[in-house]
C-alpha positions as a LaTeX table, in Angstrom:
\begin{tabular}{lrrr}
\hline
Residue & $x$ (\AA) & $y$ (\AA) & $z$ (\AA) \\
\hline
Met1 & $-236.88$ & $-93.74$ & 54.56 \\
Lys2 & $-237.03$ & $-90.07$ & 55.49 \\
Asn3 & $-234.17$ & $-88.17$ & 53.79 \\
Lys4 & $-232.59$ & $-91.40$ & 52.54 \\
Leu5 & $-231.17$ & $-91.28$ & 49.01 \\
Val6 & $-232.61$ & $-93.91$ & 46.69 \\
Ile7 & $-231.37$ & $-94.54$ & 43.14 \\
Val8 & $-233.77$ & $-96.34$ & 40.80 \\
Thr9 & $-232.65$ & $-97.56$ & 37.38 \\
Gly10 & $-235.22$ & $-98.17$ & 34.69 \\
Ala11 & $-237.32$ & $-95.51$ & 36.42 \\
Ser12 & $-239.19$ & $-94.27$ & 33.36 \\
Ser13 & $-242.00$ & $-96.85$ & 33.50 \\
Gly14 & $-243.40$ & $-99.97$ & 35.13 \\
Ile15 & $-241.94$ & $-101.24$ & 38.39 \\
Gly16 & $-239.14$ & $-98.64$ & 38.36 \\
Lys17 & $-241.53$ & $-95.70$ & 38.13 \\
Ala18 & $-243.81$ & $-97.22$ & 40.78 \\
Cys19 & $-240.84$ & $-97.83$ & 43.11 \\
Ala20 & $-239.68$ & $-94.22$ & 42.74 \\
Leu21 & $-243.12$ & $-92.91$ & 43.67 \\
Glu22 & $-243.48$ & $-95.32$ & 46.59 \\
Phe23 & $-240.08$ & $-94.44$ & 48.06 \\
Ala24 & $-240.91$ & $-90.74$ & 47.65 \\
Lys25 & $-244.14$ & $-91.22$ & 49.59 \\
Lys26 & $-242.00$ & $-92.55$ & 52.45 \\
Gly27 & $-239.90$ & $-89.36$ & 52.40 \\
Ala28 & $-236.88$ & $-90.55$ & 50.43 \\
Asn29 & $-235.02$ & $-88.34$ & 47.97 \\
Leu30 & $-234.71$ & $-89.89$ & 44.51 \\
Val31 & $-232.26$ & $-90.24$ & 41.66 \\
Leu32 & $-234.08$ & $-91.45$ & 38.55 \\
Ala33 & $-232.09$ & $-93.24$ & 35.84 \\
Ala34 & $-233.27$ & $-94.37$ & 32.41 \\
Arg35 & $-232.57$ & $-93.75$ & 28.74 \\
Ser36 & $-235.77$ & $-91.76$ & 28.18 \\
Val37 & $-235.08$ & $-88.21$ & 29.43 \\
Asp38 & $-238.55$ & $-86.91$ & 28.59 \\
Lys39 & $-240.29$ & $-89.59$ & 30.62 \\
Leu40 & $-237.94$ & $-89.03$ & 33.57 \\
Glu41 & $-238.75$ & $-85.31$ & 33.61 \\
Ile42 & $-242.49$ & $-86.02$ & 33.73 \\
Ile43 & $-242.07$ & $-88.47$ & 36.62 \\
Ser44 & $-239.70$ & $-86.04$ & 38.35 \\
Lys45 & $-242.39$ & $-83.35$ & 38.44 \\
Glu46 & $-244.87$ & $-85.82$ & 39.91 \\
Ile47 & $-242.41$ & $-86.86$ & 42.62 \\
Ser48 & $-241.46$ & $-83.25$ & 43.44 \\
Leu49 & $-245.06$ & $-82.63$ & 44.47 \\
Leu50 & $-244.47$ & $-85.08$ & 47.34 \\
Gly51 & $-241.96$ & $-82.68$ & 48.90 \\
Val52 & $-238.74$ & $-84.58$ & 48.21 \\
Glu53 & $-235.70$ & $-83.80$ & 46.07 \\
Val54 & $-235.30$ & $-85.47$ & 42.69 \\
Leu55 & $-232.40$ & $-85.75$ & 40.26 \\
Cys56 & $-232.80$ & $-87.18$ & 36.74 \\
Val57 & $-229.75$ & $-88.76$ & 35.10 \\
Pro58 & $-230.03$ & $-90.14$ & 31.54 \\
Thr59 & $-228.40$ & $-93.56$ & 31.78 \\
Asp60 & $-227.84$ & $-96.62$ & 29.63 \\
Val61 & $-226.92$ & $-99.22$ & 32.25 \\
Ser62 & $-225.27$ & $-101.46$ & 29.64 \\
Lys63 & $-222.49$ & $-98.84$ & 29.46 \\
Glu64 & $-220.06$ & $-98.87$ & 32.36 \\
Glu65 & $-219.22$ & $-95.19$ & 31.94 \\
Asp66 & $-222.91$ & $-94.25$ & 32.21 \\
Cys67 & $-223.26$ & $-96.19$ & 35.46 \\
Lys68 & $-220.18$ & $-94.51$ & 36.93 \\
Met69 & $-221.50$ & $-91.11$ & 35.89 \\
Leu70 & $-224.86$ & $-91.91$ & 37.51 \\
Met71 & $-223.23$ & $-92.61$ & 40.86 \\
Asp72 & $-220.84$ & $-89.65$ & 40.59 \\
Lys73 & $-223.72$ & $-87.24$ & 39.95 \\
Ser74 & $-225.76$ & $-88.76$ & 42.77 \\
Leu75 & $-222.90$ & $-88.36$ & 45.24 \\
Ala76 & $-222.13$ & $-84.83$ & 44.02 \\
Lys77 & $-225.69$ & $-83.70$ & 44.71 \\
Phe78 & $-226.67$ & $-85.74$ & 47.78 \\
Gly79 & $-223.34$ & $-86.80$ & 49.27 \\
Lys80 & $-224.45$ & $-90.38$ & 49.88 \\
Ile81 & $-226.27$ & $-93.41$ & 48.54 \\
Asp82 & $-228.56$ & $-95.36$ & 50.86 \\
Val83 & $-230.49$ & $-97.61$ & 48.49 \\
Leu84 & $-229.76$ & $-98.78$ & 44.95 \\
Val85 & $-232.67$ & $-100.39$ & 43.09 \\
Asn86 & $-231.30$ & $-102.28$ & 40.09 \\
Asn87 & $-234.51$ & $-102.39$ & 38.09 \\
Ala88 & $-233.49$ & $-101.62$ & 34.50 \\
Gly89 & $-234.11$ & $-104.63$ & 32.31 \\
Ile90 & $-235.09$ & $-105.98$ & 28.92 \\
Ser91 & $-236.55$ & $-109.31$ & 27.89 \\
Met92 & $-236.49$ & $-111.53$ & 24.82 \\
Arg93 & $-238.76$ & $-114.16$ & 23.29 \\
Ala94 & $-237.45$ & $-116.68$ & 20.79 \\
Ala95 & $-236.38$ & $-120.30$ & 20.46 \\
Phe96 & $-232.65$ & $-120.55$ & 21.15 \\
Ala97 & $-232.00$ & $-122.44$ & 17.91 \\
Glu98 & $-233.30$ & $-119.42$ & 15.98 \\
Leu99 & $-231.74$ & $-116.75$ & 18.21 \\
Asp100 & $-229.16$ & $-114.23$ & 17.03 \\
Leu101 & $-226.57$ & $-114.43$ & 19.83 \\
Glu102 & $-226.31$ & $-110.63$ & 19.86 \\
Val103 & $-229.81$ & $-110.65$ & 21.39 \\
Leu104 & $-228.64$ & $-112.78$ & 24.30 \\
Lys105 & $-225.58$ & $-110.59$ & 24.74 \\
Lys106 & $-227.71$ & $-107.43$ & 24.79 \\
Val107 & $-230.02$ & $-108.89$ & 27.44 \\
Met108 & $-227.03$ & $-109.88$ & 29.57 \\
Asp109 & $-225.45$ & $-106.43$ & 29.13 \\
Val110 & $-228.53$ & $-104.68$ & 30.50 \\
Asn111 & $-229.89$ & $-107.11$ & 33.08 \\
Phe112 & $-226.68$ & $-108.57$ & 34.50 \\
Trp113 & $-223.84$ & $-106.20$ & 33.67 \\
Gly114 & $-226.05$ & $-103.17$ & 34.34 \\
Thr115 & $-226.57$ & $-104.48$ & 37.86 \\
Val116 & $-222.86$ & $-105.19$ & 38.29 \\
Tyr117 & $-221.75$ & $-101.77$ & 37.00 \\
Cys118 & $-224.22$ & $-99.77$ & 39.07 \\
Thr119 & $-223.54$ & $-101.77$ & 42.22 \\
Arg120 & $-219.77$ & $-101.49$ & 41.81 \\
Tyr121 & $-219.79$ & $-97.70$ & 41.63 \\
Ala122 & $-222.36$ & $-97.31$ & 44.43 \\
Ile123 & $-221.11$ & $-99.96$ & 46.86 \\
Lys124 & $-218.62$ & $-97.88$ & 48.88 \\
Ser125 & $-221.22$ & $-95.27$ & 49.82 \\
Ile126 & $-223.88$ & $-97.91$ & 50.45 \\
Leu127 & $-221.51$ & $-99.76$ & 52.80 \\
Glu128 & $-220.68$ & $-96.53$ & 54.62 \\
Asn129 & $-224.39$ & $-95.94$ & 55.19 \\
Lys130 & $-225.25$ & $-99.58$ & 55.95 \\
Gly131 & $-227.68$ & $-99.37$ & 53.08 \\
Ser132 & $-229.40$ & $-101.66$ & 50.61 \\
Val133 & $-228.74$ & $-103.14$ & 47.19 \\
Val134 & $-231.90$ & $-104.36$ & 45.49 \\
Gly135 & $-232.07$ & $-106.57$ & 42.42 \\
Val136 & $-235.46$ & $-106.58$ & 40.71 \\
Ser137 & $-235.31$ & $-110.08$ & 39.30 \\
Ser138 & $-237.96$ & $-112.60$ & 38.30 \\
Ile139 & $-239.21$ & $-116.11$ & 38.88 \\
Ala140 & $-237.14$ & $-116.70$ & 35.72 \\
Gly141 & $-234.13$ & $-116.36$ & 38.01 \\
Tyr142 & $-235.26$ & $-119.51$ & 39.84 \\
Lys143 & $-236.70$ & $-121.52$ & 36.95 \\
Gly144 & $-235.59$ & $-121.36$ & 33.34 \\
Leu145 & $-238.41$ & $-120.22$ & 31.06 \\
Pro146 & $-238.60$ & $-121.71$ & 27.55 \\
Gly147 & $-238.41$ & $-119.07$ & 24.87 \\
Arg148 & $-236.58$ & $-116.78$ & 27.32 \\
Thr149 & $-233.14$ & $-118.41$ & 27.49 \\
Gly150 & $-231.29$ & $-115.08$ & 27.54 \\
Tyr151 & $-233.65$ & $-113.51$ & 30.04 \\
Ser152 & $-233.47$ & $-116.48$ & 32.42 \\
Ala153 & $-229.69$ & $-116.60$ & 32.10 \\
Ser154 & $-229.42$ & $-112.92$ & 33.01 \\
Lys155 & $-231.61$ & $-113.33$ & 36.09 \\
Phe156 & $-229.81$ & $-116.48$ & 37.28 \\
Ala157 & $-226.56$ & $-114.52$ & 36.94 \\
Met158 & $-228.02$ & $-111.60$ & 38.90 \\
His159 & $-229.05$ & $-114.00$ & 41.68 \\
Gly160 & $-225.58$ & $-115.50$ & 41.95 \\
Phe161 & $-223.90$ & $-112.11$ & 41.96 \\
Leu162 & $-226.14$ & $-110.54$ & 44.60 \\
Glu163 & $-226.20$ & $-113.62$ & 46.83 \\
Ala164 & $-222.40$ & $-113.74$ & 46.80 \\
Leu165 & $-222.29$ & $-110.01$ & 47.54 \\
Arg166 & $-224.58$ & $-110.51$ & 50.54 \\
Ile167 & $-222.50$ & $-113.33$ & 51.99 \\
Glu168 & $-219.25$ & $-111.45$ & 51.33 \\
Asn169 & $-220.57$ & $-108.60$ & 53.48 \\
Leu170 & $-222.25$ & $-110.53$ & 56.29 \\
Asn171 & $-220.20$ & $-108.59$ & 58.83 \\
Asn172 & $-220.68$ & $-105.18$ & 57.20 \\
Asp173 & $-224.45$ & $-104.67$ & 57.70 \\
Leu174 & $-225.05$ & $-104.61$ & 53.96 \\
His175 & $-228.65$ & $-105.38$ & 53.05 \\
Val176 & $-229.16$ & $-107.22$ & 49.75 \\
Leu177 & $-232.68$ & $-107.92$ & 48.50 \\
Leu178 & $-233.60$ & $-110.19$ & 45.61 \\
Ala179 & $-237.12$ & $-109.19$ & 44.56 \\
Cys180 & $-238.83$ & $-111.69$ & 42.27 \\
Pro181 & $-242.25$ & $-110.71$ & 40.97 \\
Gly182 & $-244.22$ & $-113.08$ & 38.79 \\
Phe183 & $-245.62$ & $-111.74$ & 35.54 \\
Thr184 & $-246.23$ & $-108.03$ & 36.17 \\
Ala185 & $-248.05$ & $-105.57$ & 33.91 \\
Ser186 & $-245.37$ & $-103.44$ & 32.24 \\
Asn187 & $-243.96$ & $-102.61$ & 28.83 \\
Ile188 & $-241.08$ & $-105.10$ & 29.19 \\
Arg189 & $-242.92$ & $-107.61$ & 26.99 \\
Asn190 & $-243.85$ & $-104.98$ & 24.40 \\
Ser191 & $-240.18$ & $-104.07$ & 24.03 \\
Ala192 & $-238.91$ & $-107.67$ & 24.33 \\
Leu193 & $-236.47$ & $-108.68$ & 21.61 \\
Ala194 & $-237.38$ & $-111.20$ & 18.95 \\
Ala195 & $-234.94$ & $-113.72$ & 17.46 \\
Asp196 & $-233.41$ & $-111.16$ & 15.10 \\
Gly197 & $-233.13$ & $-108.40$ & 17.72 \\
Ser198 & $-236.20$ & $-106.46$ & 16.61 \\
Ser199 & $-238.88$ & $-105.51$ & 19.13 \\
Gln200 & $-241.66$ & $-108.08$ & 19.33 \\
Gly201 & $-244.19$ & $-105.24$ & 19.64 \\
Glu202 & $-247.50$ & $-106.41$ & 21.06 \\
Thr203 & $-247.34$ & $-108.36$ & 24.31 \\
Pro204 & $-248.37$ & $-112.04$ & 24.08 \\
Arg205 & $-250.02$ & $-111.93$ & 27.52 \\
Asp206 & $-253.09$ & $-110.26$ & 29.05 \\
Glu207 & $-251.46$ & $-107.42$ & 31.02 \\
Gln208 & $-254.67$ & $-106.52$ & 32.86 \\
Lys209 & $-254.79$ & $-109.91$ & 34.59 \\
Met210 & $-251.26$ & $-109.56$ & 35.97 \\
Met211 & $-249.97$ & $-108.04$ & 39.18 \\
Gln212 & $-249.76$ & $-104.29$ & 38.81 \\
Pro213 & $-246.42$ & $-102.48$ & 39.23 \\
Glu214 & $-247.77$ & $-100.44$ & 42.16 \\
Glu215 & $-248.36$ & $-103.66$ & 44.13 \\
Val216 & $-244.84$ & $-104.83$ & 43.41 \\
Ala217 & $-243.38$ & $-101.46$ & 44.41 \\
Glu218 & $-245.23$ & $-101.43$ & 47.74 \\
Ala219 & $-243.88$ & $-104.90$ & 48.54 \\
Ile220 & $-240.32$ & $-103.93$ & 47.56 \\
Val221 & $-240.32$ & $-100.80$ & 49.74 \\
Val222 & $-241.62$ & $-102.77$ & 52.73 \\
Ala223 & $-238.95$ & $-105.44$ & 52.11 \\
Val224 & $-236.23$ & $-102.76$ & 52.04 \\
Ile225 & $-237.48$ & $-101.23$ & 55.29 \\
Lys226 & $-237.61$ & $-104.67$ & 56.94 \\
Arg227 & $-234.27$ & $-105.61$ & 55.31 \\
Lys228 & $-235.54$ & $-108.89$ & 53.88 \\
Asp229 & $-233.20$ & $-111.09$ & 51.85 \\
Arg230 & $-235.78$ & $-112.35$ & 49.38 \\
Leu231 & $-239.17$ & $-111.33$ & 48.11 \\
Thr232 & $-241.16$ & $-113.70$ & 45.92 \\
Leu233 & $-244.53$ & $-112.47$ & 44.67 \\
Thr234 & $-247.73$ & $-114.03$ & 43.29 \\
Thr235 & $-249.13$ & $-117.40$ & 44.30 \\
Asn236 & $-247.93$ & $-119.03$ & 41.08 \\
Gly237 & $-244.44$ & $-117.65$ & 41.60 \\
Lys238 & $-244.21$ & $-118.93$ & 45.16 \\
Leu239 & $-245.55$ & $-122.35$ & 44.14 \\
Thr240 & $-243.11$ & $-122.61$ & 41.24 \\
Val241 & $-240.10$ & $-121.88$ & 43.47 \\
Phe242 & $-241.30$ & $-124.21$ & 46.24 \\
Leu243 & $-242.33$ & $-127.16$ & 44.09 \\
Asn244 & $-239.18$ & $-126.92$ & 41.96 \\
Lys245 & $-237.11$ & $-127.84$ & 45.02 \\
Phe246 & $-238.82$ & $-131.23$ & 45.29 \\
Phe247 & $-240.33$ & $-132.02$ & 41.87 \\
Pro248 & $-238.14$ & $-130.28$ & 39.26 \\
Lys249 & $-239.04$ & $-132.56$ & 36.34 \\
Trp250 & $-242.76$ & $-132.17$ & 37.00 \\
Val251 & $-242.34$ & $-128.39$ & 37.19 \\
Asp252 & $-240.38$ & $-128.51$ & 33.90 \\
Arg253 & $-243.44$ & $-129.99$ & 32.21 \\
Met254 & $-245.86$ & $-127.60$ & 33.90 \\
Val255 & $-243.78$ & $-124.58$ & 32.86 \\
Tyr256 & $-243.50$ & $-125.89$ & 29.30 \\
Asn257 & $-247.26$ & $-126.46$ & 29.04 \\
His258 & $-248.03$ & $-123.02$ & 30.46 \\
Met259 & $-245.60$ & $-121.07$ & 28.30 \\
Ser260 & $-246.44$ & $-123.01$ & 25.12 \\
Gln261 & $-250.02$ & $-121.73$ & 25.34 \\
Glu262 & $-248.92$ & $-118.16$ & 24.64 \\
Pro263 & $-250.11$ & $-116.76$ & 21.29 \\
Asp264 & $-247.47$ & $-117.41$ & 18.61 \\
Ser265 & $-245.33$ & $-119.41$ & 21.02 \\
Pro266 & $-241.79$ & $-119.84$ & 19.62 \\
Phe267 & $-241.66$ & $-123.52$ & 20.67 \\
\hline
\end{tabular}
């Protein structure tokens, strides 16, 4: 990764921040994108201590013009894009029958369209450099999660888009990675949207018992270096994906039982 240029969206916290630091440790230069400028500046100083170059670009990935500006500024400073990590994302938690459809639209705008916009404006340079497009997805992209209809829909859409992109470029040496952690400690659940679009606030899960973002980031960087197509993390995540191929109805019930045990479950 020495002197490669890596763009990370949603870089202000969680998996995005951990990925930025991990790529920097491998010698990559970084472009950090997120809505929180203050947080980006703090992370930028930390990364600069590792002896690499860093550019911070305030970005709302749900806005096409922001994504174009992000890539334009990256190319203006570094002249190339080697790796794009589409990590920016939001979640939601509500029964669909109670859901304001604007919530689902907002989740799709960030998780799916944010990935599409960023990839579209980065793809020419990535192809020129035989680089990588990474989608930080979820097991929810393989199995629909009750109470997370919008989130699962956005991740299924991301999977279809990136898989098609990979196949479309089989002869162009484009690397496309779908990274699917299980539940990972981050603030995505704290900021998840409730049925009316408000933030749910306190996470319904024990964050300390989950995989930590640093573990996920290490696995993603290794997968990029080895140019893997898919990365599925946690034992439960791997079992869910595997068993769903053969016993989907049984897995439906298991997922329902597991998710219904959350505090204040919406179903």
